[in-house]
C-alpha positions, -999 to +999 in steps of 0.1 A: +205-073-132+179-099-124+171-132-141+138-137-158+135-173-172+173-175-173+177-142-192+196-114-175+175-082-176+180-047-160+162-042-127+133-018-137+135+003-105+172+007-103+182+040-088+148+047-074+140+054-038+107+040-024+089+047+008+063+021+019+041+026+050+029-002+072+055-025+056+067-047+084+043-076+076+016-086+052+010-068+019+033-039+029+062-062+035+056-081+003+056-048-016+087-035+000+105-068-008+095-067-044+104-031-050+138-038-035+142-070-056+135-048-087+163-024-078+148+003-055+163+014-023+134+010+001+125+027+034+100+005+054+080+017+084+058+006+112+043+019+144+066-004+166+104-005+165+104-042+172+084-048+140+107-026+120+137-044+133+123-079+125+114-069+090+147-052+084+166-083+096+145-105+072+150-083+042+187-076+047+194-113+050+181-115+014+207-089+004+181-062-002+189-024+001+165-014+028+163+008+058+135+013+083+121+037+109+091+040+132+061+059+119+026+064+131+010+079+100-017+095+120+009+118+137+021+148+117+055+148+134+060+111+124+050+117+088+075+146+086+102+125+101+095+097+077+099+118+046+129+136+061+146+103+069+141+091+033+157+123+020+186+122+044+193+084+040+187+080+003+187+115-012+150+119-020+118+100-028+107+086-062+080+062-050+054+063-023+032+033-014+006+044+011-004+011+027-012+020+064-048+014+075-067+006+106-100-012+114-110-009+150-146-021+144-162-054+134-200-057+133-232-039+122-223-005+109-251+013+129-234+000+161-202+019+152-193+050+173-181+084+164-147+075+178-145+046+154-152+068+124-128+094+136-099+069+138-107+052+105-111+084+085-080+100+102-057+071+094-071+056+063-079+087+043-066+120+058-031+106+067-028+092+032-035+126+017-012+145+040+016+121+033+011+126-004+012+163+002+046+160+020+061+137-006+050+154-038+075+183-036+103+158-029+093+139-060+091+171-081+127+179-071+138+146-087+117+152-119+087+132-110+076+100-092+049+074-087+024+071-059+004+039-052-025+041-027-036+008-013-074+006-011-094-026-011-120-045-031-141-036-001-142-001-016-163-015-044-183-042-026-182-037+012-170-067+033-195-081+058-192-065+092-165-040+079-188-011+069-168+019+081-135+004+069-150-003+035-163+032+032-128+046+039-115+024+011-141+037-013-129+072-004-093+062-014-106+053-049-119+088-052-087+103-037-067+086-064-090+100-091-088+135-076-050+136-071-039+121-104-048+151-127-035+177-102-001+160-100+003+152-138+020+185-144+047+176-119+052+143-137+039+124-107+016+095-114-010+084-089-026+049-090-044+026-067-042-011-057-074-028-046-066-062-030-093-087-025-093-112+003-055-117+011-040-139+038-027-114+063-028-109+100-049-077+093-077-097+076-075-128+098-110-123+112-123-131+077-103-163+070-092-180+102-126-197+106-129-222+077-167-220+077-167-182+076-141-183+048-161-208+028-192-186+030-171-155+021-156-172-009-191-180-022-202-144-015-171-129-032-172-154-061-136-166-056-120-200-055-093-193-029-077-167-007-049-146-021-013-142-009+005-109-002+031-116-029+003-116-055-002-079-048+035-069-049+043-074-086+014-051-096+027-023-074+062-027-088+048-025-123+028+006-115+059+023-102+080+014-132+086+029-166+063+001-180+034+020-165+045+055-177+012+062-194-010+049-165-023+073-139-056+077-120-064+040-123-072+013-098-059-022-103-080-049-086-062-080-074-091-101-061-091-135-077-122-126-097-142-109-069-167-083-077-151-049-084-177-026-097-196+001-078 
């Protein structure tokens, strides 16, 4: 049970198992925490063991039911180990939040190299699809599930100097639309989260300099930068029975920033 305005209510994700990639900090950590607060047993992951250990210590101190493991989503063997770990530790997978992404480039898009594009497309798009492909049969064994793909408002209106990254996030909007109807028959819903400018280490190049941030706020049409926790509740909702008739959709959390192609 959890308390909402002093009233005890059932935790909406009780009994569910959630797998969240890139969840040792930022938006991923906030999502993992919220899913666990709402009753899910959560497996977090990151590329570095020290980051996993730090996040686990933090979450377990809060009394949350979490485990963690190292996973580089760009490596097939790591993806397989991640899913197998969830099945072995928790008995299956009901929820997947695909949050892992990279951005090795900042500047004019025509200055980006083939290597930059290969890395961004491999991690941000291909690895997301391949992880869904691994998880879907496990969800089907449990009668269904929910997948949330983390895109970005940059998928609608590209961020300055983040062209290749923004293009990859546009592709994730399309991946959500393509996967949703194919997985409906398996009772698996697929939705997408598109955060705006959120205060994370990953996005620090856009907000650390106050003058750059002020210009960006004007360009984006927002009054302030968002916080990771402001994304987490939406993901929990999308994974819950409250969203049982929602699939193939993208929810924008951008403080009013432009979100139309």
